[in-house]
N, C-alpha and C positions, 0 to 999 in steps of 0.2 A: 329162102326156100331151096335154092340151088345146093347149098351146102348140106342141108338136111337130106335132100334127095341123094346126093353123092354118098353120104354116110350110110344111108339105107342100102344103097347098091353094094358098098364095100362090106357091110354087115352080113349080107346074104352069103358071102364066102367065108365067114368066120366059122369056127367049129360049132356044131350044133350043141355041144355040151355047154357053150357059153350063152345059150339063149336067154337064160335068166341072170346072167352075169354081165360081162362087158358089153354084149350086144344090146341088152336092155338099157344099160346105163348110157351107152353112146347114142342110141336112137332117141331116148328121152331127152337127153341134153340137147341134141341137134334140133328136135322138134320144139323144144322150149324157146329157142331163139325167135323164130318167126311168130310163134304163138304169143309170146310176151309183147312183141312189137305190135301185133294186131290188137291185142287186148288193150294196150296202153293208148293206141292211136285215137280211140274215142273218148279219151279223158282229158282233163286239164293238162297244161304243159308240165306242171309240177308232178302230177301223177304219171304222166307219160314218161318223164325222166326216170321215175322210180322203176317202171316196167322195163325201160331201156337198160337200166343198171342191172336188173335181174337177167336180162338177155346177155349182157357182157359176162356175168357170173357163169351162165350156162356155157358160154364159149370157152372160158378158162377151164371149166370142168371137162368139156369135150376135148380140149387140148391135152389134158392130163390122160384121158382115156386113150387118145390116139397114141401118145408117147408110150404108154404101157403096152398097147397092142403091138407096137413095133418091137419093143424090148422083148416081148415073149414070143415073137415070131409070127404073129397073126396077120400082120400087114407088112408090106415092104417099106423100105426107107423112102422110096419114091412116093408111095401112097401117103405115108406119114407126113412127109415134107409138103406135099401138095395140099393136104387137108389143113395142116397147121398154118400154112401161108394164107389160105383162104379165111380161116378163123381169125387170124391176127388182123387181116385187112378189115374184116367185119367189125372187130373190136375197135379199131381206129375210126371207122366210119360212124359207128354208133356213139363213140365218145365225142366225136365232133358234133354230132347231132344233139347230144345232151348239153354240151356247152352252148350251142345255138339256142336251145330252148331256155336254158337257165339265164341267158343274157337277154331274154325277151325278144329273141329273133334278130338281134343286132350284130351278132358275131357271125363270121363266115362258117359254113358247115364243114369245110375242108380243114384238115389238121395242119 
């Protein structure tokens, strides 16, 4: 949720001409992460793992959009680095949780 909130705050400062372009893509990818985690949490471990995998895919998509935003000068290198670091940390955390679920809860959640 924190990453999605931060993406929305940064998106407010992007050019309005990008409302239906990169802004839409970034915010949808960012919202997809907690949404898929929430949706999967009420399901079986197998289904939950699937939703967590989708969340990871959304983080990879978001990372790409962040890098593009920096390359075209919409966000600073500092903003890009901060967001990418947070997204990568979430990817690792979610990956660890998937391994934990797939191991029947016997593996540690940390990477």
